[in-house]
C-alpha positions in Angstrom: 0.0 0.0 0.0 1.0 3.6 -0.6 -0.2 6.5 1.5 0.4 10.1 0.5 -0.4 12.9 3.0 -0.9 16.5 2.0 -0.2 19.0 4.7 1.2 22.5 5.3 3.0 21.2 8.4 5.1 18.3 7.2 7.4 18.5 10.3 4.6 17.2 12.5 5.0 13.7 11.0 8.7 13.3 11.8 8.3 11.4 15.1 5.2 9.5 13.8 7.2 8.0 10.9 10.2 7.1 13.0 8.6 5.2 15.9 7.1 1.8 16.7 4.9 -0.2 14.3 4.8 2.5 11.6 8.6 2.6 11.4 8.9 -1.2 11.3 6.2 -1.3 8.6 8.2 1.2 6.5 11.5 -0.5 7.1 10.0 -3.9 6.0 8.4 -2.4 2.9 4.9 -3.2 4.1 3.8 0.3 3.3 5.1 3.4 1.6 4.2 6.7 3.2 5.1 10.1 1.8 4.5 13.5 3.3 3.9 16.4 0.8 4.1 20.0 1.7 1.2 21.8 0.1 3.2 25.0 0.0 5.5 23.5 -2.7 2.6 23.6 -5.1 1.7 27.2 -4.5 2.1 29.6 -7.5 2.3 32.5 -5.1 5.8 34.0 -4.9 5.6 33.8 -1.1 4.2 30.2 -1.2 0.9 31.4 0.2 -1.8 28.7 0.4 -4.5 30.4 2.3 -6.6 33.6 2.2 -9.6 35.3 3.8 -13.0 33.8 2.8 -15.4 35.7 0.6 -18.4 37.1 2.6 -16.4 38.0 5.6 -15.8 36.1 8.8 -12.7 35.4 10.9 -9.9 33.0 10.0 -8.0 31.9 6.9 -9.2 29.4 4.4 -7.1 27.0 2.3 -7.1 28.0 -1.4 -8.0 25.4 -4.0 -5.1 25.8 -6.5 -2.2 24.3 -4.4 -4.3 21.3 -3.3 -5.7 20.6 -6.7 -2.3 20.7 -8.3 -0.8 18.5 -5.6 -3.5 15.9 -6.1 -3.1 16.1 -9.9 0.6 15.4 -9.4 0.4 12.3 -7.2 -2.9 10.6 -8.0 -3.2 7.4 -10.0 -6.1 5.3 -11.3 -6.1 3.4 -8.1 -6.0 6.4 -5.7 -8.7 6.9 -3.1 -8.7 10.5 -1.9 -9.7 11.3 1.7 -10.5 14.7 3.2 -9.9 15.2 6.9 -12.8 17.3 8.2 -15.1 17.4 11.3 -18.0 17.3 8.8 -17.0 13.9 7.5 -18.2 10.4 8.0 -17.4 9.1 11.6 -14.3 6.9 11.6 -14.8 3.3 12.7 -12.8 0.1 12.7 -14.9 -1.2 9.8 -13.9 1.8 7.8 -10.2 1.1 8.7 -10.6 -2.4 7.4 -12.1 -1.2 4.1 -9.4 1.4 3.6 -6.7 -1.2 4.4 -7.7 -3.0 1.2 -7.0 0.0 -1.0 -3.7 0.3 -3.1 -3.2 4.0 -2.8 -4.6 6.5 -0.3 -4.3 10.3 -0.5 -5.1 12.1 2.8 -5.6 15.8 2.6 -5.1 17.7 5.9 -7.1 20.9 6.4 -6.0 23.8 8.7 -7.2 27.2 9.9 -10.9 27.7 9.2 -11.1 24.9 6.7 -11.1 24.3 3.0 -12.4 26.3 0.0 -15.6 24.4 -0.6 -14.4 23.4 -4.2 -11.7 21.2 -2.7 -14.4 18.8 -1.5 -15.0 17.8 -5.1 -11.6 16.0 -5.1 -12.6 13.7 -2.3 -13.9 10.2 -2.6 -14.7 10.2 1.1 -14.6 12.8 4.0 -13.7 11.4 7.4 -14.0 12.8 11.0 -12.4 11.1 13.9 -14.8 12.5 16.4 -17.3 15.2 17.3 -14.8 17.9 18.2 -12.6 20.4 16.3 -8.8 20.3 16.1 -6.5 22.9 14.7 -5.8 20.8 11.6 -6.1 17.5 9.9 -2.6 16.3 10.7 -3.4 14.4 13.9 -6.5 12.7 12.3 -4.4 11.7 9.3 -1.9 10.0 11.7 -4.8 8.3 13.5 -6.2 6.9 10.2 -2.7 5.9 8.9 -1.9 4.1 12.1 -5.2 2.2 12.2 -4.8 1.1 8.6 -1.1 0.2 8.6 -1.5 -2.2 11.5 -4.1 -4.1 9.5 -1.8 -4.8 6.6 -0.4 -8.3 6.0 2.8 -8.9 8.0 2.7 -5.7 10.0 1.4 -7.3 13.3 0.1 -10.8 14.0 -3.4 -11.3 12.5 -4.8 -12.5 15.8 -3.8 -9.2 17.5 -6.2 -7.2 15.4 -8.9 -9.9 15.0 -9.4 -9.6 18.7 -9.3 -5.8 18.9 -12.0 -3.7 20.4 -14.9 -2.9 18.0 -14.6 -6.1 16.0 -18.0 -7.7 16.0 -19.3 -4.5 17.8 -17.6 -5.6 21.0 -15.0 -4.0 23.2 -11.9 -6.1 23.9 -11.9 -8.6 26.8 -9.7 -7.9 29.9 -6.1 -9.2 29.8 -3.6 -9.8 32.5 0.1 -10.5 32.9 2.6 -11.2 35.7 2.4 -11.3 38.7 -0.6 -13.5 39.4 -1.5 -11.3 42.4 -0.8 -7.6 42.7 -2.0 -5.4 45.6 -4.7 -7.9 46.4 -6.0 -8.2 42.8 -5.7 -11.6 41.3 -5.7 -13.0 37.8 -8.9 -14.9 37.2 -8.4 -18.6 37.8 -9.8 -19.6 34.4 -6.9 -17.8 32.6 -4.4 -20.0 34.6 -6.2 -23.2 33.9 -4.8 -23.9 30.4 -8.3 -25.0 29.4 -8.6 -23.2 26.0 -12.4 -23.8 25.5 -13.1 -22.3 29.0 -10.8 -19.4 28.3 -12.4 -18.7 25.0 -15.9 -18.7 26.7 -14.7 -16.5 29.5 -13.3 -13.9 27.1 -16.4 -13.8 25.0 -18.6 -13.3 28.1 -16.3 -10.6 29.5 -16.2 -8.8 26.2 -20.0 -8.8 26.1 -20.2 -7.7 29.7 -17.7 -4.8 29.2 -19.5 -3.7 26.1 -22.9 -3.7 27.9 -21.5 -1.6 30.7 -19.4 0.8 28.8 -20.6 1.1 25.3 -24.2 -0.3 25.0 -24.6 1.8 21.9 -22.3 -0.6 20.0 -24.8 -3.5 20.7 -27.7 -1.3 19.7 -25.9 -0.5 16.4 -25.5 -4.3 15.8 -29.2 -4.8 16.3 -30.1 -1.9 13.9 -27.9 -3.3 11.2 
């Protein structure tokens, strides 16, 4: 998979690309990620990419020309273009799975007061990572990239993401490690039994219990579907 990210703050991605699973995936050629500075596509002599919006109002708006030219430069027939915006489709694990099957993703990060509305015509999908507003789309693009890359073949063990929270509309079951007892809190006996069928049943029951207590809306969503 190839992921291209368009931003006016490319330096924000330095640590992200050099750490943990993302770094290993890049080193092992499981994914190719490139960060593109939108300012490089500006035709303004001062590399300006934003301006005041028509009709008044506070804040600056990203202009269409640099972003259109950037997309024209890097898109292919297999590209899927994603716009990071709080007005977009809520991001879920099921969306991450769908996107992980694509060959090429282009993520466009907004900033300031948003995009010139015409930029939306470029997007195949608009995505929001939550009902709140950030200063820009850089952090959401990292969230989406991270959630997708870990699903790619050979990046992590398949069982690790099969049992993740939100698969089958359930939160993950509780997990424990050494010591067996810590500050009076003990690891459930069933996990020490070595009985795989009982462990499997325990984990399924605990995942359902946790979901009912903490996120009953996930179970309601399953019913509605």
